[in-house]
C-alpha positions as MATLAB code, in Angstrom:
seq = 'MNRAVWFLVTVYVSVPVILYLFPCILGHIIFAHLLRFPFSADLGRPEDVVNHTRNFYLNPEEGISVGVWHTLPASQWEDAAGKSPEWHRETLGDGRPVIIYLHGNAGTRAMKHRVALVKILSEAGYHILSLDYRGYGDSSGEPSEAGMTRDALYLYQWVKTQNRGSLVCIWGHSLGSGVATNAAVKLQEQGSDADALILEGPFTRIGDVVITHPVAKMYTFLPGFESLLWSILETNDLVFANDQNLKVLTSPLLILHSEDDNIVPYHMGQKLHQISLQTQKEQNTDVHVEMVSYSAHLGFSHSSIYLDPNLSNVVRGFLQKLIQ';
ca = [
      60.692 -101.114 -234.619;
      59.284 -103.323 -237.277;
      56.679 -101.073 -238.316;
      59.642  -98.711 -238.889;
      61.926 -100.866 -240.886;
      59.410 -102.529 -242.947;
      58.498  -98.594 -244.223;
      62.244  -98.094 -244.557;
      62.395 -101.242 -246.938;
      59.469 -100.361 -248.409;
      60.946  -96.645 -249.377;
      63.767  -98.467 -250.181;
      62.600 -100.618 -252.725;
      60.009  -97.950 -254.071;
      62.826  -95.724 -255.744;
      63.640  -97.261 -258.377;
      60.214  -98.681 -259.137;
      59.041  -94.784 -259.275;
      61.792  -93.769 -261.744;
      60.817  -96.361 -263.896;
      57.733  -95.669 -263.865;
      58.125  -91.607 -263.917;
      61.151  -91.336 -265.475;
      60.725  -87.551 -265.424;
      61.717  -87.307 -261.855;
      65.224  -88.152 -262.643;
      65.553  -85.207 -265.119;
      63.745  -83.006 -261.961;
      66.424  -83.806 -259.963;
      69.412  -83.430 -261.955;
      67.956  -79.272 -263.232;
      66.685  -78.861 -259.640;
      65.423  -75.794 -260.993;
      62.355  -75.603 -258.553;
      64.252  -75.207 -256.036;
      64.945  -70.936 -256.716;
      67.594  -70.362 -253.851;
      68.153  -67.615 -252.265;
      63.846  -67.412 -252.260;
      63.970  -63.606 -250.898;
      66.182  -62.577 -253.733;
      64.623  -60.158 -256.095;
      66.200  -61.134 -259.644;
      65.333  -57.661 -260.855;
      67.292  -55.892 -258.748;
      70.336  -57.303 -258.559;
      71.890  -54.208 -257.205;
      70.780  -55.547 -253.954;
      73.638  -58.231 -254.002;
      76.350  -56.987 -256.566;
      77.564  -53.430 -256.960;
      76.601  -51.993 -261.052;
      74.751  -55.254 -262.421;
      72.055  -54.259 -264.762;
      69.340  -56.972 -265.600;
      67.652  -57.660 -268.645;
      65.914  -60.574 -270.950;
      66.637  -62.300 -273.923;
      64.385  -64.098 -276.151;
      66.337  -67.203 -277.456;
      63.290  -68.241 -279.458;
      59.850  -67.414 -279.373;
      57.835  -67.957 -275.975;
      60.817  -68.103 -274.162;
      62.546  -65.180 -271.976;
      65.561  -65.790 -269.970;
      67.620  -63.272 -267.213;
      70.711  -61.861 -267.385;
      72.576  -60.121 -265.053;
      75.440  -57.782 -266.750;
      78.070  -56.966 -264.039;
      80.596  -53.961 -264.900;
      84.824  -54.344 -264.109;
      84.750  -52.596 -260.700;
      87.026  -49.740 -263.144;
      83.548  -48.674 -264.346;
      81.667  -48.501 -261.328;
      81.956  -44.911 -260.948;
      81.471  -43.653 -264.744;
      77.957  -45.967 -264.783;
      76.071  -43.804 -262.025;
      72.901  -42.760 -263.445;
      73.337  -44.120 -266.767;
      70.715  -45.870 -269.182;
      70.948  -49.649 -270.686;
      71.402  -48.459 -273.660;
      74.971  -46.973 -271.892;
      75.803  -50.630 -270.017;
      74.940  -52.200 -273.262;
      77.587  -50.427 -275.773;
      79.921  -50.944 -273.039;
      80.507  -54.619 -273.982;
      82.040  -52.843 -276.768;
      85.124  -51.338 -274.557;
      87.599  -54.104 -275.313;
      87.605  -55.633 -272.281;
      86.769  -59.411 -272.280;
      83.602  -60.835 -271.127;
      82.977  -63.866 -269.427;
      79.692  -65.438 -269.546;
      79.105  -67.783 -266.641;
      77.046  -70.691 -266.436;
      75.558  -71.755 -263.249;
      75.383  -75.451 -262.394;
      72.088  -77.053 -261.230;
      69.601  -75.628 -258.576;
      69.226  -71.666 -257.384;
      69.498  -68.781 -259.089;
      72.021  -66.164 -260.728;
      71.798  -64.525 -257.155;
      73.328  -67.626 -255.215;
      75.765  -66.534 -252.552;
      78.665  -68.487 -254.325;
      77.560  -67.113 -258.113;
      77.812  -63.649 -256.569;
      81.067  -64.028 -254.856;
      82.460  -65.418 -258.371;
      81.062  -62.716 -260.265;
      82.854  -59.941 -257.523;
      86.371  -61.617 -257.866;
      86.094  -61.409 -262.152;
      84.603  -57.552 -261.843;
      87.254  -56.740 -259.592;
      90.166  -58.475 -262.308;
      88.720  -55.958 -264.800;
      85.528  -58.059 -266.875;
      82.221  -57.733 -267.903;
      80.380  -60.772 -266.364;
      77.039  -61.991 -268.102;
      75.475  -64.463 -265.657;
      72.529  -66.408 -267.516;
      69.584  -68.492 -265.719;
      68.922  -70.552 -267.996;
      64.908  -71.536 -269.058;
      62.928  -72.844 -265.934;
      65.635  -70.989 -263.689;
      65.063  -67.960 -261.500;
      62.660  -65.584 -263.143;
      63.412  -67.320 -266.812;
      60.155  -68.474 -268.225;
      60.252  -72.125 -269.575;
      61.348  -75.421 -268.705;
      64.829  -76.837 -268.489;
      65.892  -79.263 -271.145;
      69.679  -80.033 -272.282;
      69.172  -78.567 -276.001;
      67.020  -75.546 -274.315;
      69.608  -74.956 -271.973;
      72.520  -74.770 -274.469;
      70.326  -72.700 -277.067;
      70.005  -70.413 -274.924;
      73.848  -70.041 -273.831;
      74.288  -69.968 -277.721;
      72.554  -67.215 -278.437;
      73.947  -64.921 -275.324;
      76.903  -65.456 -276.753;
      76.240  -64.423 -280.407;
      74.212  -61.427 -278.848;
      77.473  -60.480 -276.722;
      79.089  -60.742 -280.146;
      77.076  -58.159 -282.097;
      77.650  -55.830 -279.182;
      81.407  -56.289 -278.777;
      83.397  -55.438 -281.582;
      85.745  -58.025 -281.511;
      86.588  -58.532 -277.629;
      87.477  -61.606 -276.173;
      84.240  -63.974 -274.940;
      85.055  -66.793 -272.487;
      82.218  -69.201 -271.460;
      82.679  -70.430 -268.151;
      80.660  -73.155 -267.259;
      80.696  -74.414 -263.497;
      78.769  -78.186 -263.033;
      76.074  -78.949 -264.614;
      77.151  -75.284 -266.843;
      80.244  -77.453 -268.088;
      78.333  -79.670 -270.371;
      76.223  -76.168 -271.168;
      79.224  -74.722 -272.113;
      81.101  -77.506 -274.380;
      77.732  -78.047 -275.743;
      77.380  -74.276 -277.330;
      81.409  -74.032 -278.163;
      80.110  -77.671 -280.365;
      77.800  -76.084 -282.066;
      79.431  -72.845 -282.596;
      82.120  -74.870 -284.355;
      80.018  -76.673 -286.313;
      78.488  -73.232 -287.302;
      82.061  -72.089 -288.551;
      83.603  -70.372 -285.737;
      85.357  -71.684 -282.477;
      84.199  -70.086 -279.022;
      87.180  -67.610 -278.191;
      87.775  -69.475 -274.542;
      86.224  -72.241 -272.307;
      86.933  -71.640 -268.574;
      85.282  -75.565 -267.175;
      85.064  -75.541 -263.216;
      84.353  -78.687 -261.850;
      83.735  -80.427 -264.861;
      82.362  -83.758 -265.250;
      82.751  -86.670 -268.443;
      78.697  -86.689 -269.084;
      76.018  -86.126 -266.756;
      75.224  -90.005 -266.384;
      78.612  -91.021 -264.426;
      77.781  -88.196 -261.934;
      74.177  -89.838 -261.283;
      76.193  -93.303 -261.145;
      78.508  -92.206 -258.815;
      76.074  -90.420 -256.748;
      75.677  -91.325 -253.009;
      72.082  -92.087 -253.525;
      72.773  -93.848 -256.461;
      75.676  -96.372 -255.210;
      73.206  -97.995 -252.322;
      71.152  -99.647 -255.517;
      73.838 -100.081 -257.576;
      74.379 -103.638 -256.738;
      70.665 -104.466 -257.670;
      71.040 -106.289 -261.241;
      69.994 -104.045 -264.219;
      69.658 -100.784 -261.575;
      72.671  -98.875 -263.670;
      71.075  -99.893 -267.041;
      67.702  -98.358 -265.358;
      69.318  -94.934 -264.670;
      71.104  -94.875 -268.990;
      67.827  -95.897 -270.196;
      65.920  -93.355 -268.331;
      68.762  -89.950 -268.674;
      68.494  -91.179 -272.485;
      64.697  -91.091 -272.657;
      65.000  -87.367 -271.199;
      68.105  -86.704 -273.464;
      70.261  -85.737 -271.011;
      73.824  -86.602 -271.580;
      75.803  -83.053 -271.160;
      79.011  -85.214 -272.872;
      81.792  -82.986 -271.987;
      84.105  -85.788 -272.790;
      82.766  -86.294 -276.416;
      82.758  -82.955 -277.115;
      86.177  -82.227 -275.751;
      87.262  -84.773 -278.874;
      86.301  -82.403 -281.314;
      86.705  -78.581 -279.923;
      89.653  -76.944 -280.329;
      89.244  -74.006 -278.253;
      91.782  -72.362 -275.711;
      90.290  -74.588 -272.251;
      91.200  -74.160 -269.064;
      89.736  -76.760 -266.828;
      89.462  -75.354 -262.644;
      89.012  -78.761 -260.452;
      89.523  -79.154 -256.813;
      91.046  -82.985 -255.089;
      88.256  -83.115 -252.591;
      84.992  -82.240 -255.177;
      82.217  -84.026 -253.326;
      79.654  -83.927 -256.435;
      81.711  -84.002 -259.247;
      85.194  -86.344 -258.708;
      88.194  -85.067 -259.255;
      89.490  -87.811 -261.593;
      86.324  -86.561 -264.060;
      88.190  -83.237 -264.407;
      91.554  -84.914 -265.172;
      90.365  -86.948 -267.729;
      88.760  -84.261 -269.911;
      92.180  -82.384 -269.200;
      93.880  -85.666 -271.307;
      91.364  -85.850 -273.969;
      91.425  -82.147 -274.907;
      95.419  -82.522 -274.961;
      95.043  -85.441 -277.366;
      92.405  -83.417 -279.818;
      94.789  -80.725 -280.153;
      97.287  -83.306 -280.614;
      95.755  -85.482 -283.143;
      94.367  -82.130 -284.669;
      97.924  -80.294 -284.821;
      96.621  -77.423 -283.093;
      98.826  -74.956 -280.594;
      95.658  -74.387 -278.713;
      95.815  -73.751 -275.223;
      94.842  -76.136 -272.922;
      95.464  -75.726 -269.234;
      94.192  -77.584 -265.785;
      94.494  -75.796 -262.014;
      93.890  -78.058 -259.206;
      93.451  -77.420 -255.803;
      94.497  -79.484 -252.865;
      91.878  -81.257 -250.916;
      93.505  -79.817 -247.663;
      91.828  -76.049 -249.092;
      88.597  -77.440 -248.739;
      87.221  -75.497 -251.895;
      84.702  -79.111 -252.742;
      82.399  -78.614 -255.630;
      81.686  -74.913 -255.575;
      83.636  -72.592 -253.473;
      86.944  -72.327 -255.543;
      86.230  -68.494 -255.908;
      87.905  -68.750 -252.131;
      91.277  -69.111 -253.920;
      93.255  -65.628 -253.350;
      94.881  -66.405 -256.406;
      91.775  -66.723 -258.776;
      92.229  -63.540 -260.752;
      95.815  -63.961 -261.187;
      94.824  -67.527 -263.172;
      92.082  -66.343 -265.354;
      94.164  -63.602 -266.136;
      96.527  -65.292 -267.009;
      94.913  -67.635 -269.206;
      93.116  -65.192 -270.992;
      96.179  -62.360 -271.424;
      97.484  -65.627 -273.249;
      94.886  -65.742 -275.915;
      94.963  -61.727 -276.403;
      98.400  -61.269 -277.567;
];
């Protein structure tokens, strides 16, 4: 018994020491990109898990290749049989909205809850482009906040060259919410607002999620532990500051958050909503900002908002306000 207790104490004490000596470990934990769930998925064959989806690759910068799935609106499935990659690309210019889906950490574009959401959005009549950032899935390179932001920005700009002016919405879930607002800020700095943003289970900034994680809470009573975590995040250039980004963004925004979210606390989504409303007030804009909350009794938690039977209507209602 004493030996087991000493082992547990040693493990407990060693965690802050290991993080201090090897700060890159925290980045790997946050990205979790080496967990390529589902391991059995052939990302080059999206048709195995979702209908009428084409796999292709883009090169956001030299030496980097990122994998993308393009899922057609369900209404185009019959027409798609036997068509070429060029035909699929040209459909992006058919006038229907395009949704760029930026997933959270761990896993690939083939994970069950991500595929389920794509199917719902396809049935609702949208084109969906699901991106695996650099280092994720079959994409090359290593993830970083700056690199992932470049991947999303490049995909958005690529779509804009294909779609002949139809609406392009950036949907970011969890870690993807930070990528989404980063990319939107970059677009705004370049002189063009993102057409629309949908943030699902978004955090204020990544450090706030790290500090509130149950494992981190086991150490927060240790003097200097929180400062150590923030210092490591700064060393790794990991900020993903949705709160700061929304203080300047003037793109239409829809936030989706479940009250029983066990990864990103619900109050963070509420705070982001209030920040965005205040931004629009200060800048005297009439940009549409909306938040949809899901009661805890529904059990949607962090990754199951796709189970809402009304989700397609929520998305359609939000996007239609922007098209009219």
